[in-house]
C-alpha positions as MATLAB code, in Angstrom:
seq = 'MFAYLDKPFCDLKNVLLLLFCFAFLHVDAKNFADTAKKERPAKPDTIKASTFILPAALVTYGALSFELHPLRTFDYYIRDQIRNSAPNFQTNAETFFLFTPIALVYGLNLAGVQGRNNFADRTAIIAIAGIIGGVSDYSLKHLTHRASPGAAPISFPSGHTLAAFAGAEFLQQEYGDQSPIYTIIGYTFAVTTGVFRLYNRDHWFSDVVAGAGIGMLSTKVSYLVYPYIRKWLTHTDKNGKSTFVLPTYQDGMAGLSFAKTF';
ca = [
     -35.799  -48.518 -224.011;
     -37.637  -48.574 -227.356;
     -41.141  -48.263 -225.928;
     -42.649  -47.155 -229.200;
     -45.852  -49.148 -228.734;
     -46.985  -46.573 -226.169;
     -45.369  -43.411 -227.524;
     -43.529  -43.380 -230.866;
     -40.278  -41.551 -230.396;
     -39.836  -40.537 -234.035;
     -41.734  -40.652 -237.299;
     -40.878  -42.415 -240.505;
     -39.614  -39.283 -242.225;
     -36.846  -38.956 -239.656;
     -35.859  -42.566 -240.148;
     -35.576  -42.157 -243.903;
     -33.649  -38.925 -243.387;
     -31.230  -40.942 -241.268;
     -30.481  -43.153 -244.257;
     -29.599  -40.095 -246.335;
     -27.420  -38.777 -243.530;
     -25.487  -42.053 -243.483;
     -24.805  -41.730 -247.189;
     -23.888  -38.057 -247.227;
     -21.718  -38.404 -244.129;
     -19.723  -40.798 -246.259;
     -19.575  -38.182 -249.044;
     -18.136  -35.584 -246.658;
     -15.594  -38.039 -245.285;
     -14.385  -38.783 -248.792;
     -13.988  -35.089 -249.564;
     -11.534  -34.791 -246.649;
      -9.623  -37.993 -247.471;
      -6.120  -37.404 -248.831;
      -6.482  -39.481 -251.979;
      -4.159  -39.594 -254.968;
      -5.442  -38.245 -258.256;
      -5.688  -40.083 -261.570;
      -3.802  -43.233 -260.682;
      -4.272  -46.039 -263.242;
      -4.971  -48.263 -261.462;
      -5.357  -46.801 -257.987;
      -2.581  -47.491 -255.538;
      -3.666  -49.522 -252.498;
      -2.966  -46.656 -250.075;
      -5.305  -44.187 -251.828;
      -8.250  -45.446 -249.750;
      -7.739  -44.316 -246.178;
      -8.590  -46.548 -243.232;
     -10.901  -43.876 -241.822;
     -13.280  -44.275 -244.762;
     -14.007  -47.826 -243.626;
     -15.491  -46.671 -240.316;
     -18.982  -45.823 -241.588;
     -19.590  -48.988 -243.673;
     -18.169  -51.132 -240.869;
     -20.543  -49.442 -238.427;
     -23.489  -50.173 -240.732;
     -22.574  -53.844 -240.968;
     -22.124  -53.983 -237.192;
     -25.559  -52.439 -236.679;
     -27.111  -55.106 -238.873;
     -25.295  -57.912 -237.104;
     -26.242  -56.616 -233.656;
     -29.915  -56.621 -234.614;
     -29.822  -60.390 -234.087;
     -28.716  -59.970 -230.480;
     -29.916  -56.584 -229.218;
     -33.659  -56.421 -228.619;
     -33.921  -52.606 -229.046;
     -32.514  -52.837 -232.579;
     -34.881  -55.649 -233.510;
     -37.750  -53.723 -231.965;
     -36.832  -50.786 -234.180;
     -37.137  -53.095 -237.218;
     -40.724  -53.858 -236.221;
     -41.425  -50.188 -235.647;
     -40.293  -49.288 -239.171;
     -42.327  -52.147 -240.631;
     -45.468  -51.021 -238.794;
     -45.025  -47.391 -239.835;
     -44.699  -48.392 -243.483;
     -47.639  -50.768 -243.240;
     -49.827  -47.998 -241.797;
     -48.667  -45.157 -244.055;
     -48.404  -46.978 -247.407;
     -50.251  -50.302 -247.206;
     -50.620  -50.663 -250.985;
     -47.205  -49.408 -252.052;
     -45.533  -51.595 -254.670;
     -42.773  -50.844 -257.181;
     -39.904  -52.562 -258.916;
     -38.068  -49.311 -259.685;
     -35.250  -50.288 -257.335;
     -34.341  -53.136 -259.687;
     -33.275  -50.475 -262.181;
     -31.942  -47.949 -259.651;
     -29.386  -50.397 -258.297;
     -27.618  -50.495 -261.687;
     -27.751  -46.748 -262.309;
     -24.481  -45.713 -260.570;
     -22.517  -48.354 -262.501;
     -24.183  -47.338 -265.763;
     -23.255  -43.718 -265.036;
     -19.574  -44.644 -264.746;
     -19.530  -46.167 -268.211;
     -21.844  -43.484 -269.621;
     -19.585  -40.693 -268.399;
     -16.593  -42.403 -269.939;
     -18.387  -42.757 -273.283;
     -19.232  -39.059 -273.063;
     -15.527  -38.261 -272.791;
     -15.338  -37.664 -269.043;
     -12.320  -39.684 -267.976;
     -12.522  -41.458 -264.634;
      -9.871  -42.737 -262.280;
      -9.200  -45.974 -264.191;
      -9.316  -47.167 -267.771;
     -12.067  -49.440 -269.079;
     -10.309  -52.746 -268.391;
      -9.203  -51.833 -264.875;
     -12.539  -50.416 -263.786;
     -14.379  -53.418 -265.192;
     -12.103  -55.789 -263.293;
     -12.568  -53.761 -260.098;
     -16.373  -53.790 -260.211;
     -16.300  -57.500 -261.103;
     -14.227  -58.216 -257.979;
     -16.632  -56.099 -255.920;
     -19.511  -58.101 -257.362;
     -17.871  -61.375 -256.371;
     -17.154  -60.155 -252.831;
     -20.656  -58.769 -252.404;
     -22.353  -61.767 -253.995;
     -20.534  -64.293 -251.847;
     -21.233  -62.225 -248.731;
     -24.913  -61.876 -249.583;
     -25.438  -65.562 -250.368;
     -23.488  -66.765 -247.325;
     -25.208  -64.484 -244.825;
     -28.684  -65.184 -246.159;
     -28.212  -68.919 -245.759;
     -26.468  -68.598 -242.403;
     -29.057  -66.346 -240.769;
     -32.319  -67.632 -242.341;
     -34.137  -64.465 -241.281;
     -37.642  -64.180 -242.753;
     -38.526  -60.878 -244.406;
     -41.512  -58.691 -243.428;
     -43.266  -60.197 -246.427;
     -42.516  -63.736 -245.181;
     -39.791  -64.536 -247.742;
     -37.485  -67.155 -246.189;
     -34.212  -65.212 -246.391;
     -33.759  -61.451 -246.090;
     -30.451  -60.574 -244.354;
     -28.786  -58.614 -245.839;
     -30.646  -56.743 -248.582;
     -28.983  -57.812 -251.820;
     -30.517  -54.967 -253.836;
     -29.222  -52.404 -251.347;
     -25.833  -54.108 -251.275;
     -25.514  -53.879 -255.065;
     -26.758  -50.276 -255.157;
     -24.262  -49.076 -252.537;
     -21.446  -51.037 -254.190;
     -22.283  -49.180 -257.406;
     -22.515  -45.831 -255.634;
     -19.090  -46.375 -254.088;
     -17.789  -47.367 -257.542;
     -19.053  -44.060 -258.973;
     -17.533  -42.231 -255.999;
     -14.136  -43.858 -256.477;
     -14.037  -43.178 -260.220;
     -15.448  -39.649 -260.343;
     -15.829  -38.337 -256.785;
     -12.542  -36.458 -256.928;
     -13.778  -34.468 -259.938;
     -17.032  -33.288 -258.357;
     -19.022  -34.256 -255.255;
     -22.183  -34.168 -257.395;
     -21.273  -37.576 -258.831;
     -21.085  -39.039 -255.342;
     -24.358  -37.399 -254.312;
     -26.130  -38.752 -257.392;
     -24.796  -42.267 -256.855;
     -25.699  -42.416 -253.196;
     -29.124  -40.884 -253.815;
     -29.956  -43.813 -256.100;
     -28.516  -46.204 -253.509;
     -30.530  -44.767 -250.625;
     -33.673  -44.745 -252.752;
     -33.108  -48.404 -253.542;
     -32.912  -49.200 -249.840;
     -36.037  -47.168 -249.042;
     -38.016  -48.961 -251.756;
     -36.926  -52.339 -250.386;
     -38.415  -51.274 -247.059;
     -41.634  -50.000 -248.588;
     -42.032  -53.165 -250.674;
     -41.755  -55.066 -247.379;
     -38.932  -57.152 -248.804;
     -36.524  -56.324 -245.976;
     -36.174  -55.106 -242.424;
     -34.428  -51.820 -241.671;
     -31.388  -53.685 -240.297;
     -31.217  -55.773 -243.505;
     -30.983  -52.593 -245.556;
     -28.427  -50.963 -243.260;
     -26.206  -54.049 -243.344;
     -26.568  -54.357 -247.120;
     -25.442  -50.754 -247.533;
     -22.347  -51.340 -245.421;
     -21.400  -54.586 -247.154;
     -21.845  -53.003 -250.576;
     -19.564  -50.089 -249.743;
     -16.976  -52.400 -248.194;
     -17.058  -54.741 -251.208;
     -16.075  -51.950 -253.569;
     -13.503  -50.447 -251.218;
     -11.826  -53.817 -250.742;
     -11.794  -54.432 -254.495;
      -9.942  -51.137 -255.032;
      -7.421  -52.170 -252.385;
      -6.705  -55.654 -253.711;
      -6.929  -55.027 -257.456;
      -3.469  -53.416 -257.861;
      -1.914  -56.573 -256.359;
      -4.014  -58.833 -258.578;
      -3.161  -56.767 -261.653;
       0.532  -56.855 -260.816;
       0.368  -60.643 -260.425;
      -1.535  -61.084 -263.701;
       0.700  -58.714 -265.684;
       4.153  -59.384 -264.305;
       7.258  -57.711 -265.756;
      10.623  -59.211 -264.771;
      13.935  -57.417 -264.347;
      14.772  -57.955 -268.040;
      11.626  -56.165 -269.136;
       9.812  -59.326 -270.255;
       6.110  -59.319 -269.511;
       3.773  -62.128 -268.539;
       0.006  -61.793 -268.836;
      -2.666  -64.068 -267.361;
      -6.156  -62.957 -268.307;
      -9.640  -64.450 -267.871;
     -11.493  -65.461 -271.042;
     -15.044  -66.409 -271.917;
     -16.006  -67.983 -275.241;
     -18.861  -70.221 -276.372;
     -20.180  -70.482 -272.839;
     -16.834  -71.612 -271.418;
     -14.713  -69.646 -268.948;
     -10.944  -70.014 -268.870;
      -7.572  -68.286 -268.658;
      -5.264  -67.066 -271.401;
      -1.488  -66.871 -270.957;
       0.931  -64.657 -272.893;
       4.615  -63.898 -272.423;
       6.880  -61.476 -274.304;
      10.440  -62.579 -275.110;
];
C-alpha cells in the first residue's frame, strides 16, 4: 500500500503542510464551537465534545503506528526524506518555541489584554495540564521503548511537541475567543516545534503526531476538571462560610495551607 521505495507518492513539503492543516483545522473547529465568554473560571461545559475529535484522532494515529505496517512505513519515509534533503540540519530553537504560547498568555495579560481566566486560575489550569501531559509522556515512553531515528532509547511520544501543543491550546482557550490570530500564532509555534523535532531526527512522524494530540487533550481536560477542583478547594457552605485548601511551596518544601472563615 505504501510502496514509496519504488515511487514516492508525495514529497516532504506536502507532509509538513499536513501538520499545519491538522492545527488549523482545530482553529476552525474552535471558531464554530458554542463557547461561553469570559467565565472565571471556565464552566466545564464550555469545551464541546466535538473539539476532542481531532486530538483523539492524532493520538490514535500514533498508537496505531505500532500495529499498522503502512503507518510505520510512512515514518521511515519521512525519516529518509529528511535525511536526504537536510542531512546536516541541527537546531535547538524548538526548546524555546515550545514555551512561547504560554509566555504569550502571561505577556498579553501584563500588557492589559485580559484573558478568559485570572492569573491564579490560569496558572492552576496550565499546571494541571503539565501534570497530565508529563505523566502521559513519561508513562508512554517507558511502556513503548521505541528508539528514535537518532537511536535515542525512548521517543514515543514527542515530549517537546506535547508541551508545545498544550501551550498552544492554552493560548487558544484564554484568547481564542477574542481573535483567531492568537490561536494561529500559538499553533504555528507548536507545529514548528514538531517539524524541528523531525528534522533533528529526535522523533518519528507518528511520535510527533501523538505528542500533538496528547498535548491538546491535556489542556482541554485541565479546563474541564479545574472548576471542580477549584470548587472543592474553595468551598462555601450554606451559611456563607468559606474553606480554602491551597498548595504551598517554601524553602524547597511543598505542602498545603488550610483556611476557614467563621
